C-alpha positions as CSV (number, residue, x, y, z in Angstrom):
1,M,0.0,0.0,0.0
2,I,1.4,3.4,-1.0
3,L,0.5,6.2,1.3
4,T,1.4,9.7,0.1
5,T,0.5,13.4,0.8
6,T,0.9,14.1,-2.9
7,P,-2.2,14.0,-5.3
8,T,-0.5,11.4,-7.6
9,V,2.0,8.6,-7.5
10,E,5.1,9.1,-9.6
11,R,5.3,6.9,-12.7
12,R,1.9,5.4,-11.9
13,T,-1.6,6.1,-13.2
14,I,-4.7,6.3,-11.1
15,I,-7.2,4.1,-12.8
16,E,-10.0,4.2,-10.2
17,Y,-11.0,6.3,-7.3
18,K,-12.4,4.3,-4.4
19,G,-13.5,7.2,-2.2
20,I,-12.3,9.1,0.8
21,V,-10.9,7.1,3.8
22,F,-10.2,8.1,7.3
23,G,-8.2,6.8,10.3
24,E,-9.1,8.3,13.7
25,V,-7.4,7.7,17.0
26,I,-8.4,9.3,20.4
27,T,-6.0,8.6,23.2
28,G,-5.9,9.8,26.8
29,V,-2.8,11.3,28.4
30,N,-2.2,10.1,31.9
31,F,-1.2,11.9,35.1
32,I,2.4,10.8,35.1
33,K,3.0,12.1,31.6
34,D,1.2,15.4,32.4
35,F,3.4,15.8,35.5
36,G,6.6,15.1,33.7
37,A,5.6,17.4,30.8
38,S,4.8,20.2,33.3
39,L,8.3,19.9,34.8
40,R,9.8,20.2,31.3
41,N,7.6,23.1,30.5
42,F,8.9,24.9,33.7
43,F,12.6,23.9,33.3
44,G,12.7,23.6,29.5
45,G,13.4,20.6,27.3
46,R,11.5,18.2,25.2
47,S,8.7,15.9,26.5
48,G,9.7,12.4,25.3
49,S,6.5,10.8,26.7
50,Y,4.3,13.2,24.8
51,E,6.3,12.8,21.7
52,R,6.0,9.0,21.9
53,E,2.2,9.4,22.5
54,L,1.9,11.6,19.4
55,L,4.0,9.2,17.3
56,D,2.0,6.2,18.4
57,A,-1.4,8.0,17.7
58,R,-0.2,9.1,14.3
59,T,1.0,5.6,13.4
60,S,-2.2,4.1,14.6
61,A,-4.3,6.6,12.5
62,L,-2.3,5.8,9.4
63,R,-2.6,2.0,10.0
64,E,-6.4,2.4,10.3
65,L,-6.5,4.6,7.1
66,E,-4.5,1.9,5.3
67,S,-6.8,-0.9,6.5
68,R,-10.0,1.0,5.4
69,A,-8.4,1.7,2.0
70,R,-7.5,-2.0,1.6
71,E,-11.1,-3.0,2.4
72,K,-12.2,-0.8,-0.5
73,G,-9.8,-2.6,-2.8
74,A,-7.3,0.3,-3.1
75,D,-3.6,-0.1,-3.5
76,A,-2.7,3.5,-2.6
77,V,-4.0,6.5,-0.7
78,V,-3.2,9.9,-2.1
79,G,-3.6,13.4,-0.7
80,I,-3.2,12.3,2.9
81,D,-3.8,15.0,5.5
82,I,-3.2,14.5,9.2
83,D,-4.9,16.7,11.8
84,Y,-4.4,16.9,15.5
85,E,-6.9,18.1,18.1
86,V,-6.9,18.3,21.9
87,L,-10.2,17.3,23.5
88,G,-11.7,16.9,27.0
89,P,-12.3,19.1,29.9
90,N,-8.6,19.8,30.6
91,G,-7.2,18.9,27.2
92,G,-6.5,15.4,28.5
93,M,-7.4,13.7,25.2
94,L,-5.5,13.7,21.9
95,M,-7.3,13.1,18.6
96,V,-5.3,12.3,15.5
97,T,-7.2,12.0,12.2
98,A,-5.7,10.9,8.9
99,S,-7.7,11.3,5.7
100,G,-7.0,10.8,2.0
101,T,-8.4,9.4,-1.2
102,A,-8.2,5.6,-1.8
103,V,-7.2,4.8,-5.3
104,K,-6.4,1.8,-7.6
105,L,-3.2,2.3,-9.6
106,G,-2.5,1.0,-13.1
């Protein structure tokens, strides 16, 4: 499965559009990560735990997008866009959404 942010795949022809596909992930951030991140915010530095959480959520959203494209009989997803949102009463939930167009290549 080819996943790309571009509208086409180099040296390949799109022969059929299968529709828009999505992959969504909503994950909670726990107290330990929040506490560690608040210390880094105060003292400076990167938050490795938040970065790992973001990477895991993005990877999961792309895997879900790929799975839904495969179910439609696609062999590529073009025009992928990834969006991030913070949800919940205190911003304790992270939502990652990946969307794109599932296509069949010639």
